[in-house]
VEXFI-800352 format. One line per 2 residues: number of its first residue (from 1); their letters; for each residue x, y, z of C-alpha. Coordinates in steps of 0.2 Angstrom, whole numbers, m for minus. Each point is the difference from the previous one (the first is absolute). Layout:
BEGIN
NUM = a = X Y Z | ...
END
This chain:
BEGIN
1 = mt = m426 m289 178 | 15 5 m11
3 = ge = 1 12 m13 | 5 m12 m11
5 = av = m15 m10 3 | m11 16 m2
7 = gl = 12 4 m16 | m4 m16 m9
9 = pl = m20 1 m1 | 1 19 m5
11 = ra = 14 m6 m14 | m12 m14 m5
13 = sr = m16 12 0 | 10 12 m13
15 = wq = 4 m12 m10 | m16 m7 m1
17 = vr = m7 17 m5 | 13 3 m13
19 = ar = m6 m18 m9 | m17 8 2
21 = ll = 3 15 m8 | 11 m10 m12
23 = wr = m14 m12 m6 | m12 12 m1
25 = sw = 11 12 m10 | 2 m14 m11
27 = re = m20 m4 m2 | m5 17 m7
29 = sw = 16 0 m12 | m7 m17 m6
31 = al = m18 7 m2 | 6 15 m10
33 = fs = 12 m10 m9 | m13 m15 m4
35 = hn = m13 14 m6 | 12 2 m17
37 = rv = 0 m13 m13 | 15 5 m8
39 = gl = 11 m3 14 | m11 m16 3
41 = lg = 6 m6 m17 | 18 5 2
43 = lg = m1 m10 17 | m6 m14 m10
45 = ii = 12 m4 m12 | 13 3 13
47 = al = m7 m16 7 | m1 m8 m15
49 = fg = 17 2 m4 | 4 m6 18
51 = lm = m9 m15 0 | 10 m4 m17
53 = al = 15 5 12 | m2 m11 14
55 = ah = m10 m14 m13 | 18 m5 m10
57 = pv = 11 m8 15 | m16 m11 4
59 = li = m1 m5 m19 | 17 m5 m3
61 = rt = m1 m10 15 | m15 m10 m3
63 = vw = m7 1 m16 | 15 6 m13
65 = dp = 14 m9 m5 | 15 13 5
67 = li = 9 m9 m16 | m12 8 m10
69 = yd = m8 14 8 | 15 9 8
71 = pv = m3 18 m5 | 22 1 m2
73 = vg = 5 m17 m5 | m14 m10 m6
75 = ys = m4 m7 m19 | m16 m6 m7
77 = fd = 7 m18 m9 | m18 m3 m6
79 = ev = 0 15 m11 | 9 m1 m19
81 = lq = 3 18 m4 | 3 15 14
83 = pa = m9 10 3 | m13 m10 2
85 = pp = m18 8 m3 | m13 0 18
87 = sa = m6 m19 2 | m8 m11 14
89 = rh = 16 m5 6 | 7 18 m2
91 = ll = m13 13 3 | 10 15 m6
93 = gt = 10 m10 m10 | 20 m1 2
95 = dp = 13 12 m4 | 15 0 m12
97 = lg = 10 m9 10 | m13 m14 5
99 = rd = m6 6 16 | m18 1 4
101 = il = m6 18 2 | m14 m1 14
103 = sq = 15 m7 12 | 10 15 m7
105 = lm = m15 12 4 | m4 m6 18
107 = hs = 17 m3 7 | 3 17 m9
109 = ar = m16 8 12 | 12 m5 16
111 = ae = 15 11 m6 | m10 16 m4
113 = fa = m10 m2 16 | 16 0 10
115 = lg = 9 13 m10 | m13 13 0
117 = lm = m5 m4 20 | 18 2 4
119 = aa = 3 15 m11 | m16 9 10
121 = lv = 5 m6 15 | 17 11 m2
123 = tv = m8 15 m8 | m12 1 16
125 = lv = 15 m2 11 | 10 12 m11
127 = gt = m12 13 m5 | m9 0 19
129 = ai = 18 5 10 | 5 13 m12
131 = ga = m16 9 m3 | m2 m1 22
133 = vs = 19 7 1 | m2 14 m14
135 = ay = m15 5 7 | 2 m2 19
137 = yg = 17 9 m2 | 0 12 m14
139 = gl = 14 11 m4 | 16 m7 m7
141 = id = m6 m19 2 | m14 4 m9
143 = al = 6 10 m14 | 15 m15 m3
145 = lm = m13 m14 0 | m13 8 m11
147 = rm = 13 5 m12 | 6 m18 0
149 = ad = m16 m5 m4 | m1 12 m14
151 = ii = 14 m7 m9 | m7 m17 4
153 = vm = m18 6 m11 | 9 7 m13
155 = mp = 9 m15 m4 | m9 m11 m13
157 = tv = m1 m17 11 | 1 m11 m13
159 = sl = 14 6 m8 | 8 m1 17
161 = li = m5 m16 3 | 9 m7 m17
163 = vl = 14 8 6 | 0 m7 17
165 = gv = m2 m17 m9 | 13 2 m11
167 = lf = 14 5 13 | m6 m11 13
169 = dl = m8 m19 1 | m18 3 6
171 = nm = m12 m12 7 | m18 0 4
173 = ys = 5 6 19 | 14 12 m4
175 = la = m12 8 m14 | m14 0 13
177 = iv = 11 10 11 | 6 14 m12
179 = ig = m17 2 m6 | m5 3 17
181 = ii = 13 10 3 | m4 10 m18
183 = sg = m17 3 4 | 0 3 20
185 = fg = 14 14 m3 | m10 8 m14
187 = gt = m18 5 m2 | m5 m10 15
189 = ai = 10 9 10 | m6 18 m5
191 = ii = m15 m6 2 | m1 m8 18
193 = ks = 11 16 4 | m14 11 m4
195 = qa = m11 m9 10 | 11 0 14
197 = ls = 1 17 1 | m18 0 4
199 = lk = 1 m9 13 | 16 10 7
201 = vk = m13 14 5 | m12 m12 8
203 = py = m4 4 18 | 4 m16 6
205 = ie = 17 2 m8 | 4 15 12
207 = aa = m7 m9 15 | 12 m15 m4
209 = rv = 14 14 m1 | m5 9 17
211 = ag = m3 m16 10 | 19 m4 m4
213 = gs = m3 m11 m14 | 18 m2 m10
215 = hr = 2 1 m18 | 1 m17 m3
217 = hi = m16 m3 9 | m11 12 m8
219 = il = 5 m5 m18 | m2 m19 3
221 = vh = m15 0 11 | m9 15 m6
223 = iv = 4 4 m15 | 6 m15 m10
225 = pn = m17 m11 3 | m9 15 m5
227 = ll = 8 m2 m16 | m2 m18 m4
229 = pl = m17 0 m8 | 8 13 m13
231 = af = 16 m12 m2 | m9 m15 m2
233 = ly = m12 9 m14 | 17 3 m10
235 = mm = 6 m16 4 | m14 m8 m11
237 = ft = 8 12 m15 | 17 m7 2
239 = vt = m4 m18 m1 | m7 6 m17
241 = aa = 15 10 m6 | 11 m18 8
243 = if = m9 m11 m12 | 1 11 m14
245 = se = 20 3 1 | 3 m19 5
247 = av = m9 m4 m18 | 10 13 m8
249 = ls = 18 m3 7 | m5 m21 m3
251 = ff = m5 3 m18 | 18 9 m3
253 = gi = 7 m16 8 | 10 11 15
255 = ln = m7 m11 14 | 4 m13 9
257 = ir = m14 m10 4 | m6 m18 m6
259 = ms = m17 4 m6 | m13 17 m1
261 = wg = m12 5 m13 | 11 11 m6
263 = im = 12 m15 m4 | m12 m9 m8
265 = ih = m3 15 m14 | 18 1 m1
267 = ta = 3 m19 m5 | m13 3 m14
269 = qn = 9 13 m5 | 18 m7 m1
271 = ag = m9 m14 m10 | m7 14 m14
273 = yl = m19 m4 6 | m4 18 7
275 = lg = m5 9 m18 | m8 m17 m5
277 = gt = m17 6 2 | m13 m9 7
279 = ry = 5 m17 m5 | 10 m3 14
281 = ww = m11 10 11 | 2 m11 17
283 = ll = 19 4 1 | m5 19 4
285 = mp = m17 2 3 | 0 m10 17
287 = ag = 16 8 6 | m7 20 m6
289 = vs = m17 m3 7 | 5 m5 14
291 = it = 13 15 4 | m14 12 m6
293 = ll = m11 m7 12 | 6 m3 14
295 = cg = 11 18 0 | m20 8 m4
297 = sf = m7 m10 16 | 12 8 10
299 = yl = m3 17 m8 | m20 m2 5
301 = vg = 2 m6 17 | 13 16 3
303 = ra = m13 10 m9 | m12 m8 11
305 = ld = 10 3 16 | 3 18 m3
307 = ev = m20 2 2 | 3 m6 17
309 = vn = 16 8 6 | m5 16 m9
311 = pr = m13 10 11 | m6 11 m16
313 = lr = m4 m16 m10 | m9 m9 14
315 = rr = m19 m3 m3 | m9 5 15
END
C-alpha cells in the first residue's frame, strides 16, 4: 500500500475529528446561549427583520404592483392628499411623495443587513490581523500599530464619517468598508491584542515554535483560530454601530443610496414633518423604531454571546 493511500484515510479521519469537535463546541455554546432570554429576544427580532427583507422582493413580484409599491419610484394614485395615513391598502401609510411606507421599511431592511454584516466581516478581518500581529511580534511593530489604534479610538467616528461622506461619494458598500476598517483598527484591535498576548505564552505556541513552525504558520493556525470567538463577539457590536452611522449620514443626505431608514426620516424632515408632533407619526415612527429595535437586538445578542465567549461569565 502506497504512502498516498495511507495518507488519505488519516487525512479524512483528521477532518472528521475536527468536525466532531466543532459540532460539539457549537452545541455547548448554543446550550449556554439558549439559557439567556435577552439573547433569544434579540435573535428573534433579528429573524423578524430578516423575514421582512426576504419577503419584500417576493411581494413585489407576486402581490404588490411595482408602480404603486416600489420603494423609490412608486406612487399611490388612489390617495388624494399625500402623505396619507395608514389604510387597508397602505398599512403604514404613504410618505410626502406618495410612496408606501411599509414597502420602504421592508426594502431598507435588506440594505441594513448588508451594511451591518459587511462592516462586521471587515472588522473581524482587520481587528484579528492587527491584534494577532501586534501581540506576536511586539516591539516596534506593536508600538506603531497600537499608537495608530489609539489615534483612531480618539477620533469621533460619526464626525469622521460625515467628513468622509462630504469629501467622497460614499455608497452602502464603501461605507461598510470604512466603518469596518475604523472599528477593526480601533478598539477591536486593542481588545483582541490583549487576548492574543495571553495565547502567545501558551505551551502549544512554544511547542509549535520548537517544532520549526514559521511565524506565519503559528499566527494563522494556532493564534487566529483562538481569537475568532472574541472577534465574532465584537462583530455584533459593529453591526449596531454601522446601522446607526448609516441612519445619521442618510439623515444628513450625504450617502449615495436608493433607500434606507435614515432616508425615510430625511424625507419627512425635508417636507417639514419632523417637528409636527404625533399627527404624522407614520412618517417617523416606523423607521425610528426599526433602527432602535435592530440596533438593540444585535447588542442584546452580543451581550448574550459575551457569556459564551468569556469564561468568567459562563454559567456552570
